VEXRODREN-939457 format. One record per atom (N, C-alpha, C): x, y, z; residue number from 1; atom name; residue in three letters. Coordinates in steps of 0.05 Angstrom, whole numbers, plus 32768, in hexadecimal, padded with zeros to 4 digits. Layout:
N
<node><c1>X</c1><c2>Y</c2><c3>Z</c3><migu>NUM</migu><pafi>CA</pafi><vexza>ALA</vexza></node>
...
// end
This chain:
72
<node><c1>7E0E</c1><c2>7DE1</c2><c3>7C14</c3><migu>1</migu><pafi>N</pafi><vexza>UNK</vexza></node>
<node><c1>7E20</c1><c2>7DCB</c2><c3>7C0F</c3><migu>1</migu><pafi>CA</pafi><vexza>UNK</vexza></node>
<node><c1>7E2A</c1><c2>7DC0</c2><c3>7C2A</c3><migu>1</migu><pafi>C</pafi><vexza>UNK</vexza></node>
<node><c1>7E29</c1><c2>7DA6</c2><c3>7C2C</c3><migu>2</migu><pafi>N</pafi><vexza>UNK</vexza></node>
<node><c1>7E34</c1><c2>7D99</c2><c3>7C44</c3><migu>2</migu><pafi>CA</pafi><vexza>UNK</vexza></node>
<node><c1>7E4B</c1><c2>7D88</c2><c3>7C3C</c3><migu>2</migu><pafi>C</pafi><vexza>UNK</vexza></node>
<node><c1>7E62</c1><c2>7D8B</c2><c3>7C4A</c3><migu>3</migu><pafi>N</pafi><vexza>UNK</vexza></node>
<node><c1>7E79</c1><c2>7D7A</c2><c3>7C45</c3><migu>3</migu><pafi>CA</pafi><vexza>UNK</vexza></node>
<node><c1>7E78</c1><c2>7D62</c2><c3>7C58</c3><migu>3</migu><pafi>C</pafi><vexza>UNK</vexza></node>
<node><c1>7E78</c1><c2>7D4B</c2><c3>7C4C</c3><migu>4</migu><pafi>N</pafi><vexza>UNK</vexza></node>
<node><c1>7E76</c1><c2>7D32</c2><c3>7C5C</c3><migu>4</migu><pafi>CA</pafi><vexza>UNK</vexza></node>
<node><c1>7E92</c1><c2>7D26</c2><c3>7C62</c3><migu>4</migu><pafi>C</pafi><vexza>UNK</vexza></node>
<node><c1>7EA5</c1><c2>7D2A</c2><c3>7C50</c3><migu>5</migu><pafi>N</pafi><vexza>UNK</vexza></node>
<node><c1>7EC0</c1><c2>7D20</c2><c3>7C54</c3><migu>5</migu><pafi>CA</pafi><vexza>UNK</vexza></node>
<node><c1>7ED4</c1><c2>7D30</c2><c3>7C44</c3><migu>5</migu><pafi>C</pafi><vexza>UNK</vexza></node>
<node><c1>7EED</c1><c2>7D2F</c2><c3>7C4D</c3><migu>6</migu><pafi>N</pafi><vexza>UNK</vexza></node>
<node><c1>7F03</c1><c2>7D3D</c2><c3>7C40</c3><migu>6</migu><pafi>CA</pafi><vexza>UNK</vexza></node>
<node><c1>7F19</c1><c2>7D29</c2><c3>7C3B</c3><migu>6</migu><pafi>C</pafi><vexza>UNK</vexza></node>
<node><c1>7F26</c1><c2>7D2B</c2><c3>7C24</c3><migu>7</migu><pafi>N</pafi><vexza>UNK</vexza></node>
<node><c1>7F3D</c1><c2>7D1B</c2><c3>7C1D</c3><migu>7</migu><pafi>CA</pafi><vexza>UNK</vexza></node>
<node><c1>7F53</c1><c2>7D2E</c2><c3>7C13</c3><migu>7</migu><pafi>C</pafi><vexza>UNK</vexza></node>
<node><c1>7F69</c1><c2>7D2F</c2><c3>7C22</c3><migu>8</migu><pafi>N</pafi><vexza>UNK</vexza></node>
<node><c1>7F7F</c1><c2>7D41</c2><c3>7C1A</c3><migu>8</migu><pafi>CA</pafi><vexza>UNK</vexza></node>
<node><c1>7F96</c1><c2>7D2E</c2><c3>7C11</c3><migu>8</migu><pafi>C</pafi><vexza>UNK</vexza></node>
<node><c1>7F9B</c1><c2>7D2E</c2><c3>7BF7</c3><migu>9</migu><pafi>N</pafi><vexza>UNK</vexza></node>
<node><c1>7FB1</c1><c2>7D1E</c2><c3>7BEC</c3><migu>9</migu><pafi>CA</pafi><vexza>UNK</vexza></node>
<node><c1>7FCC</c1><c2>7D2B</c2><c3>7BF3</c3><migu>9</migu><pafi>C</pafi><vexza>UNK</vexza></node>
<node><c1>7FCE</c1><c2>7D45</c2><c3>7BEE</c3><migu>10</migu><pafi>N</pafi><vexza>UNK</vexza></node>
<node><c1>7FE6</c1><c2>7D54</c2><c3>7BF5</c3><migu>10</migu><pafi>CA</pafi><vexza>UNK</vexza></node>
<node><c1>7FE0</c1><c2>7D71</c2><c3>7BF5</c3><migu>10</migu><pafi>C</pafi><vexza>UNK</vexza></node>
<node><c1>7FE4</c1><c2>7D7E</c2><c3>7C0C</c3><migu>11</migu><pafi>N</pafi><vexza>UNK</vexza></node>
<node><c1>7FDF</c1><c2>7D9B</c2><c3>7C0E</c3><migu>11</migu><pafi>CA</pafi><vexza>UNK</vexza></node>
<node><c1>7FEE</c1><c2>7DA4</c2><c3>7C27</c3><migu>11</migu><pafi>C</pafi><vexza>UNK</vexza></node>
<node><c1>8002</c1><c2>7DB4</c2><c3>7C24</c3><migu>12</migu><pafi>N</pafi><vexza>UNK</vexza></node>
<node><c1>8012</c1><c2>7DBD</c2><c3>7C3A</c3><migu>12</migu><pafi>CA</pafi><vexza>UNK</vexza></node>
<node><c1>801E</c1><c2>7DA6</c2><c3>7C49</c3><migu>12</migu><pafi>C</pafi><vexza>UNK</vexza></node>
<node><c1>801A</c1><c2>7DA5</c2><c3>7C63</c3><migu>13</migu><pafi>N</pafi><vexza>UNK</vexza></node>
<node><c1>8025</c1><c2>7D90</c2><c3>7C74</c3><migu>13</migu><pafi>CA</pafi><vexza>UNK</vexza></node>
<node><c1>8015</c1><c2>7D76</c2><c3>7C72</c3><migu>13</migu><pafi>C</pafi><vexza>UNK</vexza></node>
<node><c1>7FFD</c1><c2>7D77</c2><c3>7C67</c3><migu>14</migu><pafi>N</pafi><vexza>UNK</vexza></node>
<node><c1>7FEC</c1><c2>7D5F</c2><c3>7C66</c3><migu>14</migu><pafi>CA</pafi><vexza>UNK</vexza></node>
<node><c1>7FF1</c1><c2>7D4E</c2><c3>7C4D</c3><migu>14</migu><pafi>C</pafi><vexza>UNK</vexza></node>
<node><c1>7FF2</c1><c2>7D34</c2><c3>7C52</c3><migu>15</migu><pafi>N</pafi><vexza>UNK</vexza></node>
<node><c1>7FF5</c1><c2>7D20</c2><c3>7C3C</c3><migu>15</migu><pafi>CA</pafi><vexza>UNK</vexza></node>
<node><c1>7FE3</c1><c2>7D08</c2><c3>7C43</c3><migu>15</migu><pafi>C</pafi><vexza>UNK</vexza></node>
<node><c1>7FD3</c1><c2>7D00</c2><c3>7C31</c3><migu>16</migu><pafi>N</pafi><vexza>UNK</vexza></node>
<node><c1>7FC1</c1><c2>7CE9</c2><c3>7C35</c3><migu>16</migu><pafi>CA</pafi><vexza>UNK</vexza></node>
<node><c1>7FB1</c1><c2>7CEB</c2><c3>7C4E</c3><migu>16</migu><pafi>C</pafi><vexza>UNK</vexza></node>
<node><c1>7FA3</c1><c2>7D01</c2><c3>7C52</c3><migu>17</migu><pafi>N</pafi><vexza>UNK</vexza></node>
<node><c1>7F92</c1><c2>7D05</c2><c3>7C69</c3><migu>17</migu><pafi>CA</pafi><vexza>UNK</vexza></node>
<node><c1>7F75</c1><c2>7D01</c2><c3>7C61</c3><migu>17</migu><pafi>C</pafi><vexza>UNK</vexza></node>
<node><c1>7F67</c1><c2>7CF0</c2><c3>7C6F</c3><migu>18</migu><pafi>N</pafi><vexza>UNK</vexza></node>
<node><c1>7F4A</c1><c2>7CEC</c2><c3>7C6B</c3><migu>18</migu><pafi>CA</pafi><vexza>UNK</vexza></node>
<node><c1>7F3B</c1><c2>7CF3</c2><c3>7C84</c3><migu>18</migu><pafi>C</pafi><vexza>UNK</vexza></node>
<node><c1>7F28</c1><c2>7D05</c2><c3>7C81</c3><migu>19</migu><pafi>N</pafi><vexza>UNK</vexza></node>
<node><c1>7F17</c1><c2>7D0E</c2><c3>7C97</c3><migu>19</migu><pafi>CA</pafi><vexza>UNK</vexza></node>
<node><c1>7EFA</c1><c2>7D08</c2><c3>7C90</c3><migu>19</migu><pafi>C</pafi><vexza>UNK</vexza></node>
<node><c1>7EEC</c1><c2>7CFA</c2><c3>7CA2</c3><migu>20</migu><pafi>N</pafi><vexza>UNK</vexza></node>
<node><c1>7ED0</c1><c2>7CF5</c2><c3>7C9D</c3><migu>20</migu><pafi>CA</pafi><vexza>UNK</vexza></node>
<node><c1>7EC8</c1><c2>7CDA</c2><c3>7CA8</c3><migu>20</migu><pafi>C</pafi><vexza>UNK</vexza></node>
<node><c1>7EAF</c1><c2>7CD6</c2><c3>7CAB</c3><migu>21</migu><pafi>N</pafi><vexza>UNK</vexza></node>
<node><c1>7E9A</c1><c2>7CE8</c2><c3>7CA4</c3><migu>21</migu><pafi>CA</pafi><vexza>UNK</vexza></node>
<node><c1>7E98</c1><c2>7D00</c2><c3>7CB7</c3><migu>21</migu><pafi>C</pafi><vexza>UNK</vexza></node>
<node><c1>7E93</c1><c2>7D18</c2><c3>7CAC</c3><migu>22</migu><pafi>N</pafi><vexza>UNK</vexza></node>
<node><c1>7E90</c1><c2>7D30</c2><c3>7CBC</c3><migu>22</migu><pafi>CA</pafi><vexza>UNK</vexza></node>
<node><c1>7E73</c1><c2>7D32</c2><c3>7CC3</c3><migu>22</migu><pafi>C</pafi><vexza>UNK</vexza></node>
<node><c1>7E6E</c1><c2>7D3E</c2><c3>7CDB</c3><migu>23</migu><pafi>N</pafi><vexza>UNK</vexza></node>
<node><c1>7E52</c1><c2>7D40</c2><c3>7CE4</c3><migu>23</migu><pafi>CA</pafi><vexza>UNK</vexza></node>
<node><c1>7E44</c1><c2>7D56</c2><c3>7CD4</c3><migu>23</migu><pafi>C</pafi><vexza>UNK</vexza></node>
<node><c1>7E2A</c1><c2>7D56</c2><c3>7CD5</c3><migu>24</migu><pafi>N</pafi><vexza>UNK</vexza></node>
<node><c1>7E1A</c1><c2>7D69</c2><c3>7CC7</c3><migu>24</migu><pafi>CA</pafi><vexza>UNK</vexza></node>
<node><c1>7E19</c1><c2>7D84</c2><c3>7CD5</c3><migu>24</migu><pafi>C</pafi><vexza>UNK</vexza></node>
<node><c1>7E23</c1><c2>7D85</c2><c3>7CEE</c3><migu>25</migu><pafi>N</pafi><vexza>UNK</vexza></node>
<node><c1>7E24</c1><c2>7D9D</c2><c3>7CFD</c3><migu>25</migu><pafi>CA</pafi><vexza>UNK</vexza></node>
<node><c1>7E3F</c1><c2>7DAA</c2><c3>7CFB</c3><migu>25</migu><pafi>C</pafi><vexza>UNK</vexza></node>
<node><c1>7E48</c1><c2>7DB6</c2><c3>7D10</c3><migu>26</migu><pafi>N</pafi><vexza>UNK</vexza></node>
<node><c1>7E62</c1><c2>7DC4</c2><c3>7D10</c3><migu>26</migu><pafi>CA</pafi><vexza>UNK</vexza></node>
<node><c1>7E78</c1><c2>7DAF</c2><c3>7D16</c3><migu>26</migu><pafi>C</pafi><vexza>UNK</vexza></node>
<node><c1>7E8D</c1><c2>7DB1</c2><c3>7D07</c3><migu>27</migu><pafi>N</pafi><vexza>UNK</vexza></node>
<node><c1>7EA4</c1><c2>7DA0</c2><c3>7D0B</c3><migu>27</migu><pafi>CA</pafi><vexza>UNK</vexza></node>
<node><c1>7EBB</c1><c2>7DB1</c2><c3>7D14</c3><migu>27</migu><pafi>C</pafi><vexza>UNK</vexza></node>
<node><c1>7ECA</c1><c2>7DA8</c2><c3>7D28</c3><migu>28</migu><pafi>N</pafi><vexza>UNK</vexza></node>
<node><c1>7EE0</c1><c2>7DB8</c2><c3>7D34</c3><migu>28</migu><pafi>CA</pafi><vexza>UNK</vexza></node>
<node><c1>7EFA</c1><c2>7DAA</c2><c3>7D2E</c3><migu>28</migu><pafi>C</pafi><vexza>UNK</vexza></node>
<node><c1>7F0D</c1><c2>7DB9</c2><c3>7D23</c3><migu>29</migu><pafi>N</pafi><vexza>UNK</vexza></node>
<node><c1>7F28</c1><c2>7DAF</c2><c3>7D1F</c3><migu>29</migu><pafi>CA</pafi><vexza>UNK</vexza></node>
<node><c1>7F39</c1><c2>7DB9</c2><c3>7D37</c3><migu>29</migu><pafi>C</pafi><vexza>UNK</vexza></node>
<node><c1>7F45</c1><c2>7DA6</c2><c3>7D45</c3><migu>30</migu><pafi>N</pafi><vexza>UNK</vexza></node>
<node><c1>7F55</c1><c2>7DAD</c2><c3>7D5C</c3><migu>30</migu><pafi>CA</pafi><vexza>UNK</vexza></node>
<node><c1>7F70</c1><c2>7D9F</c2><c3>7D5A</c3><migu>30</migu><pafi>C</pafi><vexza>UNK</vexza></node>
<node><c1>7F84</c1><c2>7DAE</c2><c3>7D61</c3><migu>31</migu><pafi>N</pafi><vexza>UNK</vexza></node>
<node><c1>7F9F</c1><c2>7DA3</c2><c3>7D61</c3><migu>31</migu><pafi>CA</pafi><vexza>UNK</vexza></node>
<node><c1>7FB3</c1><c2>7DB8</c2><c3>7D6A</c3><migu>31</migu><pafi>C</pafi><vexza>UNK</vexza></node>
<node><c1>7FCB</c1><c2>7DAF</c2><c3>7D70</c3><migu>32</migu><pafi>N</pafi><vexza>UNK</vexza></node>
<node><c1>7FDF</c1><c2>7DC1</c2><c3>7D7A</c3><migu>32</migu><pafi>CA</pafi><vexza>UNK</vexza></node>
<node><c1>7FED</c1><c2>7DD1</c2><c3>7D64</c3><migu>32</migu><pafi>C</pafi><vexza>UNK</vexza></node>
<node><c1>7FED</c1><c2>7DC7</c2><c3>7D4C</c3><migu>33</migu><pafi>N</pafi><vexza>UNK</vexza></node>
<node><c1>7FFB</c1><c2>7DD5</c2><c3>7D36</c3><migu>33</migu><pafi>CA</pafi><vexza>UNK</vexza></node>
<node><c1>7FE7</c1><c2>7DE8</c2><c3>7D28</c3><migu>33</migu><pafi>C</pafi><vexza>UNK</vexza></node>
<node><c1>7FEB</c1><c2>7E01</c2><c3>7D2C</c3><migu>34</migu><pafi>N</pafi><vexza>UNK</vexza></node>
<node><c1>7FD9</c1><c2>7E15</c2><c3>7D1F</c3><migu>34</migu><pafi>CA</pafi><vexza>UNK</vexza></node>
<node><c1>7FDB</c1><c2>7E13</c2><c3>7D01</c3><migu>34</migu><pafi>C</pafi><vexza>UNK</vexza></node>
<node><c1>7FF3</c1><c2>7E0E</c2><c3>7CF7</c3><migu>35</migu><pafi>N</pafi><vexza>UNK</vexza></node>
<node><c1>7FF6</c1><c2>7E0C</c2><c3>7CDA</c3><migu>35</migu><pafi>CA</pafi><vexza>UNK</vexza></node>
<node><c1>7FE6</c1><c2>7DF5</c2><c3>7CCE</c3><migu>35</migu><pafi>C</pafi><vexza>UNK</vexza></node>
<node><c1>7FE3</c1><c2>7DDF</c2><c3>7CDC</c3><migu>36</migu><pafi>N</pafi><vexza>UNK</vexza></node>
<node><c1>7FD3</c1><c2>7DC9</c2><c3>7CD2</c3><migu>36</migu><pafi>CA</pafi><vexza>UNK</vexza></node>
<node><c1>7FB6</c1><c2>7DCF</c2><c3>7CD1</c3><migu>36</migu><pafi>C</pafi><vexza>UNK</vexza></node>
<node><c1>7FAC</c1><c2>7DDD</c2><c3>7CE5</c3><migu>37</migu><pafi>N</pafi><vexza>UNK</vexza></node>
<node><c1>7F90</c1><c2>7DE5</c2><c3>7CE5</c3><migu>37</migu><pafi>CA</pafi><vexza>UNK</vexza></node>
<node><c1>7F8B</c1><c2>7DF9</c2><c3>7CCE</c3><migu>37</migu><pafi>C</pafi><vexza>UNK</vexza></node>
<node><c1>7F9D</c1><c2>7E0C</c2><c3>7CCB</c3><migu>38</migu><pafi>N</pafi><vexza>UNK</vexza></node>
<node><c1>7F9A</c1><c2>7E20</c2><c3>7CB6</c3><migu>38</migu><pafi>CA</pafi><vexza>UNK</vexza></node>
<node><c1>7F9B</c1><c2>7E13</c2><c3>7C9A</c3><migu>38</migu><pafi>C</pafi><vexza>UNK</vexza></node>
<node><c1>7FAB</c1><c2>7DFE</c2><c3>7C97</c3><migu>39</migu><pafi>N</pafi><vexza>UNK</vexza></node>
<node><c1>7FAD</c1><c2>7DF0</c2><c3>7C7E</c3><migu>39</migu><pafi>CA</pafi><vexza>UNK</vexza></node>
<node><c1>7F92</c1><c2>7DE2</c2><c3>7C77</c3><migu>39</migu><pafi>C</pafi><vexza>UNK</vexza></node>
<node><c1>7F85</c1><c2>7DD7</c2><c3>7C8B</c3><migu>40</migu><pafi>N</pafi><vexza>UNK</vexza></node>
<node><c1>7F6B</c1><c2>7DCB</c2><c3>7C87</c3><migu>40</migu><pafi>CA</pafi><vexza>UNK</vexza></node>
<node><c1>7F56</c1><c2>7DDF</c2><c3>7C7D</c3><migu>40</migu><pafi>C</pafi><vexza>UNK</vexza></node>
<node><c1>7F56</c1><c2>7DF6</c2><c3>7C8A</c3><migu>41</migu><pafi>N</pafi><vexza>UNK</vexza></node>
<node><c1>7F44</c1><c2>7E0C</c2><c3>7C83</c3><migu>41</migu><pafi>CA</pafi><vexza>UNK</vexza></node>
<node><c1>7F4A</c1><c2>7E16</c2><c3>7C67</c3><migu>41</migu><pafi>C</pafi><vexza>UNK</vexza></node>
<node><c1>7F64</c1><c2>7E1B</c2><c3>7C61</c3><migu>42</migu><pafi>N</pafi><vexza>UNK</vexza></node>
<node><c1>7F6C</c1><c2>7E25</c2><c3>7C47</c3><migu>42</migu><pafi>CA</pafi><vexza>UNK</vexza></node>
<node><c1>7F66</c1><c2>7E10</c2><c3>7C31</c3><migu>42</migu><pafi>C</pafi><vexza>UNK</vexza></node>
<node><c1>7F6A</c1><c2>7DF6</c2><c3>7C37</c3><migu>43</migu><pafi>N</pafi><vexza>UNK</vexza></node>
<node><c1>7F64</c1><c2>7DE1</c2><c3>7C24</c3><migu>43</migu><pafi>CA</pafi><vexza>UNK</vexza></node>
<node><c1>7F46</c1><c2>7DE2</c2><c3>7C1D</c3><migu>43</migu><pafi>C</pafi><vexza>UNK</vexza></node>
<node><c1>7F35</c1><c2>7DE3</c2><c3>7C31</c3><migu>44</migu><pafi>N</pafi><vexza>UNK</vexza></node>
<node><c1>7F18</c1><c2>7DE3</c2><c3>7C2D</c3><migu>44</migu><pafi>CA</pafi><vexza>UNK</vexza></node>
<node><c1>7F10</c1><c2>7DFB</c2><c3>7C1C</c3><migu>44</migu><pafi>C</pafi><vexza>UNK</vexza></node>
<node><c1>7F1A</c1><c2>7E12</c2><c3>7C24</c3><migu>45</migu><pafi>N</pafi><vexza>UNK</vexza></node>
<node><c1>7F14</c1><c2>7E2B</c2><c3>7C15</c3><migu>45</migu><pafi>CA</pafi><vexza>UNK</vexza></node>
<node><c1>7F1E</c1><c2>7E29</c2><c3>7BF8</c3><migu>45</migu><pafi>C</pafi><vexza>UNK</vexza></node>
<node><c1>7F35</c1><c2>7E1F</c2><c3>7BF4</c3><migu>46</migu><pafi>N</pafi><vexza>UNK</vexza></node>
<node><c1>7F40</c1><c2>7E1C</c2><c3>7BD9</c3><migu>46</migu><pafi>CA</pafi><vexza>UNK</vexza></node>
<node><c1>7F30</c1><c2>7E09</c2><c3>7BC8</c3><migu>46</migu><pafi>C</pafi><vexza>UNK</vexza></node>
<node><c1>7F27</c1><c2>7DF3</c2><c3>7BD4</c3><migu>47</migu><pafi>N</pafi><vexza>UNK</vexza></node>
<node><c1>7F17</c1><c2>7DE0</c2><c3>7BC5</c3><migu>47</migu><pafi>CA</pafi><vexza>UNK</vexza></node>
<node><c1>7EFC</c1><c2>7DEC</c2><c3>7BBC</c3><migu>47</migu><pafi>C</pafi><vexza>UNK</vexza></node>
<node><c1>7EF2</c1><c2>7DFD</c2><c3>7BCD</c3><migu>48</migu><pafi>N</pafi><vexza>UNK</vexza></node>
<node><c1>7ED7</c1><c2>7E09</c2><c3>7BC7</c3><migu>48</migu><pafi>CA</pafi><vexza>UNK</vexza></node>
<node><c1>7EDA</c1><c2>7E21</c2><c3>7BB4</c3><migu>48</migu><pafi>C</pafi><vexza>UNK</vexza></node>
<node><c1>7EEF</c1><c2>7E31</c2><c3>7BB7</c3><migu>49</migu><pafi>N</pafi><vexza>UNK</vexza></node>
<node><c1>7EF0</c1><c2>7E4A</c2><c3>7BA9</c3><migu>49</migu><pafi>CA</pafi><vexza>UNK</vexza></node>
<node><c1>7F08</c1><c2>7E4D</c2><c3>7B96</c3><migu>49</migu><pafi>C</pafi><vexza>UNK</vexza></node>
<node><c1>7F1A</c1><c2>7E3A</c2><c3>7B96</c3><migu>50</migu><pafi>N</pafi><vexza>UNK</vexza></node>
<node><c1>7F32</c1><c2>7E3B</c2><c3>7B85</c3><migu>50</migu><pafi>CA</pafi><vexza>UNK</vexza></node>
<node><c1>7F4B</c1><c2>7E43</c2><c3>7B94</c3><migu>50</migu><pafi>C</pafi><vexza>UNK</vexza></node>
<node><c1>7F61</c1><c2>7E3C</c2><c3>7B89</c3><migu>51</migu><pafi>N</pafi><vexza>UNK</vexza></node>
<node><c1>7F7B</c1><c2>7E42</c2><c3>7B95</c3><migu>51</migu><pafi>CA</pafi><vexza>UNK</vexza></node>
<node><c1>7F84</c1><c2>7E5E</c2><c3>7B8C</c3><migu>51</migu><pafi>C</pafi><vexza>UNK</vexza></node>
<node><c1>7F87</c1><c2>7E71</c2><c3>7BA0</c3><migu>52</migu><pafi>N</pafi><vexza>UNK</vexza></node>
<node><c1>7F92</c1><c2>7E8B</c2><c3>7B98</c3><migu>52</migu><pafi>CA</pafi><vexza>UNK</vexza></node>
<node><c1>7FB1</c1><c2>7E89</c2><c3>7B9B</c3><migu>52</migu><pafi>C</pafi><vexza>UNK</vexza></node>
<node><c1>7FBF</c1><c2>7E9E</c2><c3>7B93</c3><migu>53</migu><pafi>N</pafi><vexza>UNK</vexza></node>
<node><c1>7FDC</c1><c2>7E9D</c2><c3>7B92</c3><migu>53</migu><pafi>CA</pafi><vexza>UNK</vexza></node>
<node><c1>7FE8</c1><c2>7E9B</c2><c3>7BAE</c3><migu>53</migu><pafi>C</pafi><vexza>UNK</vexza></node>
<node><c1>7FDC</c1><c2>7EA8</c2><c3>7BC2</c3><migu>54</migu><pafi>N</pafi><vexza>UNK</vexza></node>
<node><c1>7FE7</c1><c2>7EA6</c2><c3>7BDD</c3><migu>54</migu><pafi>CA</pafi><vexza>UNK</vexza></node>
<node><c1>7FE6</c1><c2>7E8A</c2><c3>7BE8</c3><migu>54</migu><pafi>C</pafi><vexza>UNK</vexza></node>
<node><c1>7FD0</c1><c2>7E7C</c2><c3>7BE4</c3><migu>55</migu><pafi>N</pafi><vexza>UNK</vexza></node>
<node><c1>7FCD</c1><c2>7E60</c2><c3>7BED</c3><migu>55</migu><pafi>CA</pafi><vexza>UNK</vexza></node>
<node><c1>7FE1</c1><c2>7E4F</c2><c3>7BDE</c3><migu>55</migu><pafi>C</pafi><vexza>UNK</vexza></node>
<node><c1>7FE2</c1><c2>7E53</c2><c3>7BC4</c3><migu>56</migu><pafi>N</pafi><vexza>UNK</vexza></node>
<node><c1>7FF5</c1><c2>7E43</c2><c3>7BB4</c3><migu>56</migu><pafi>CA</pafi><vexza>UNK</vexza></node>
<node><c1>8011</c1><c2>7E47</c2><c3>7BBE</c3><migu>56</migu><pafi>C</pafi><vexza>UNK</vexza></node>
<node><c1>801A</c1><c2>7E5F</c2><c3>7BC4</c3><migu>57</migu><pafi>N</pafi><vexza>UNK</vexza></node>
<node><c1>8035</c1><c2>7E64</c2><c3>7BCD</c3><migu>57</migu><pafi>CA</pafi><vexza>UNK</vexza></node>
<node><c1>8039</c1><c2>7E58</c2><c3>7BE9</c3><migu>57</migu><pafi>C</pafi><vexza>UNK</vexza></node>
<node><c1>8025</c1><c2>7E59</c2><c3>7BFA</c3><migu>58</migu><pafi>N</pafi><vexza>UNK</vexza></node>
<node><c1>8028</c1><c2>7E4F</c2><c3>7C16</c3><migu>58</migu><pafi>CA</pafi><vexza>UNK</vexza></node>
<node><c1>8028</c1><c2>7E31</c2><c3>7C18</c3><migu>58</migu><pafi>C</pafi><vexza>UNK</vexza></node>
<node><c1>8019</c1><c2>7E23</c2><c3>7C08</c3><migu>59</migu><pafi>N</pafi><vexza>UNK</vexza></node>
<node><c1>8016</c1><c2>7E06</c2><c3>7C0C</c3><migu>59</migu><pafi>CA</pafi><vexza>UNK</vexza></node>
<node><c1>8021</c1><c2>7DF4</c2><c3>7BF7</c3><migu>59</migu><pafi>C</pafi><vexza>UNK</vexza></node>
<node><c1>8026</c1><c2>7DFE</c2><c3>7BDF</c3><migu>60</migu><pafi>N</pafi><vexza>UNK</vexza></node>
<node><c1>802F</c1><c2>7DED</c2><c3>7BCA</c3><migu>60</migu><pafi>CA</pafi><vexza>UNK</vexza></node>
<node><c1>804C</c1><c2>7DF3</c2><c3>7BC3</c3><migu>60</migu><pafi>C</pafi><vexza>UNK</vexza></node>
<node><c1>805B</c1><c2>7DDE</c2><c3>7BBE</c3><migu>61</migu><pafi>N</pafi><vexza>UNK</vexza></node>
<node><c1>8077</c1><c2>7DE1</c2><c3>7BB6</c3><migu>61</migu><pafi>CA</pafi><vexza>UNK</vexza></node>
<node><c1>8079</c1><c2>7DEF</c2><c3>7B9B</c3><migu>61</migu><pafi>C</pafi><vexza>UNK</vexza></node>
<node><c1>808E</c1><c2>7DFF</c2><c3>7B97</c3><migu>62</migu><pafi>N</pafi><vexza>UNK</vexza></node>
<node><c1>8092</c1><c2>7E0C</c2><c3>7B7C</c3><migu>62</migu><pafi>CA</pafi><vexza>UNK</vexza></node>
<node><c1>8092</c1><c2>7DF7</c2><c3>7B66</c3><migu>62</migu><pafi>C</pafi><vexza>UNK</vexza></node>
<node><c1>8082</c1><c2>7DFC</c2><c3>7B51</c3><migu>63</migu><pafi>N</pafi><vexza>UNK</vexza></node>
<node><c1>8081</c1><c2>7DEA</c2><c3>7B3A</c3><migu>63</migu><pafi>CA</pafi><vexza>UNK</vexza></node>
<node><c1>8072</c1><c2>7DD1</c2><c3>7B40</c3><migu>63</migu><pafi>C</pafi><vexza>UNK</vexza></node>
<node><c1>8065</c1><c2>7DCE</c2><c3>7B57</c3><migu>64</migu><pafi>N</pafi><vexza>UNK</vexza></node>
<node><c1>8057</c1><c2>7DB6</c2><c3>7B5F</c3><migu>64</migu><pafi>CA</pafi><vexza>UNK</vexza></node>
<node><c1>803C</c1><c2>7DB4</c2><c3>7B52</c3><migu>64</migu><pafi>C</pafi><vexza>UNK</vexza></node>
<node><c1>8034</c1><c2>7D9D</c2><c3>7B4A</c3><migu>65</migu><pafi>N</pafi><vexza>UNK</vexza></node>
<node><c1>8019</c1><c2>7D98</c2><c3>7B40</c3><migu>65</migu><pafi>CA</pafi><vexza>UNK</vexza></node>
<node><c1>800E</c1><c2>7D80</c2><c3>7B4F</c3><migu>65</migu><pafi>C</pafi><vexza>UNK</vexza></node>
<node><c1>801A</c1><c2>7D78</c2><c3>7B65</c3><migu>66</migu><pafi>N</pafi><vexza>UNK</vexza></node>
<node><c1>8012</c1><c2>7D60</c2><c3>7B73</c3><migu>66</migu><pafi>CA</pafi><vexza>UNK</vexza></node>
<node><c1>8000</c1><c2>7D64</c2><c3>7B8A</c3><migu>66</migu><pafi>C</pafi><vexza>UNK</vexza></node>
<node><c1>7FF6</c1><c2>7D7C</c2><c3>7B8E</c3><migu>67</migu><pafi>N</pafi><vexza>UNK</vexza></node>
<node><c1>7FE3</c1><c2>7D81</c2><c3>7BA4</c3><migu>67</migu><pafi>CA</pafi><vexza>UNK</vexza></node>
<node><c1>7FC7</c1><c2>7D7A</c2><c3>7B9B</c3><migu>67</migu><pafi>C</pafi><vexza>UNK</vexza></node>
<node><c1>7FB7</c1><c2>7D73</c2><c3>7BAF</c3><migu>68</migu><pafi>N</pafi><vexza>UNK</vexza></node>
<node><c1>7F9B</c1><c2>7D6E</c2><c3>7BA8</c3><migu>68</migu><pafi>CA</pafi><vexza>UNK</vexza></node>
<node><c1>7F8C</c1><c2>7D60</c2><c3>7BBE</c3><migu>68</migu><pafi>C</pafi><vexza>UNK</vexza></node>
<node><c1>7F73</c1><c2>7D5A</c2><c3>7BB8</c3><migu>69</migu><pafi>N</pafi><vexza>UNK</vexza></node>
<node><c1>7F62</c1><c2>7D4D</c2><c3>7BCB</c3><migu>69</migu><pafi>CA</pafi><vexza>UNK</vexza></node>
<node><c1>7F45</c1><c2>7D50</c2><c3>7BC2</c3><migu>69</migu><pafi>C</pafi><vexza>UNK</vexza></node>
<node><c1>7F33</c1><c2>7D4B</c2><c3>7BD4</c3><migu>70</migu><pafi>N</pafi><vexza>UNK</vexza></node>
<node><c1>7F17</c1><c2>7D4D</c2><c3>7BCC</c3><migu>70</migu><pafi>CA</pafi><vexza>UNK</vexza></node>
<node><c1>7F05</c1><c2>7D52</c2><c3>7BE5</c3><migu>70</migu><pafi>C</pafi><vexza>UNK</vexza></node>
<node><c1>7EEE</c1><c2>7D5D</c2><c3>7BDF</c3><migu>71</migu><pafi>N</pafi><vexza>UNK</vexza></node>
<node><c1>7ED9</c1><c2>7D60</c2><c3>7BF3</c3><migu>71</migu><pafi>CA</pafi><vexza>UNK</vexza></node>
<node><c1>7EC1</c1><c2>7D51</c2><c3>7BE9</c3><migu>71</migu><pafi>C</pafi><vexza>UNK</vexza></node>
<node><c1>7EB3</c1><c2>7D44</c2><c3>7BFB</c3><migu>72</migu><pafi>N</pafi><vexza>UNK</vexza></node>
<node><c1>7E9B</c1><c2>7D35</c2><c3>7BF2</c3><migu>72</migu><pafi>CA</pafi><vexza>UNK</vexza></node>
<node><c1>7E85</c1><c2>7D3A</c2><c3>7C06</c3><migu>72</migu><pafi>C</pafi><vexza>UNK</vexza></node>
// end
């Protein structure tokens, strides 16, 4: 599977983030905020494999159902 673009509607610190088009090779996320990079990785993993309780607790507000996004 190749991910061409990412859309994060709301996940952790990210809101309305669109990334893409992504290259077919290796893509590098770089930034000063470690938490933001970790959120991108956890978002991607959650979209592919599902949200486990630890991710839910770390990135989603209690009782929240407004998180989401897509991979294409």
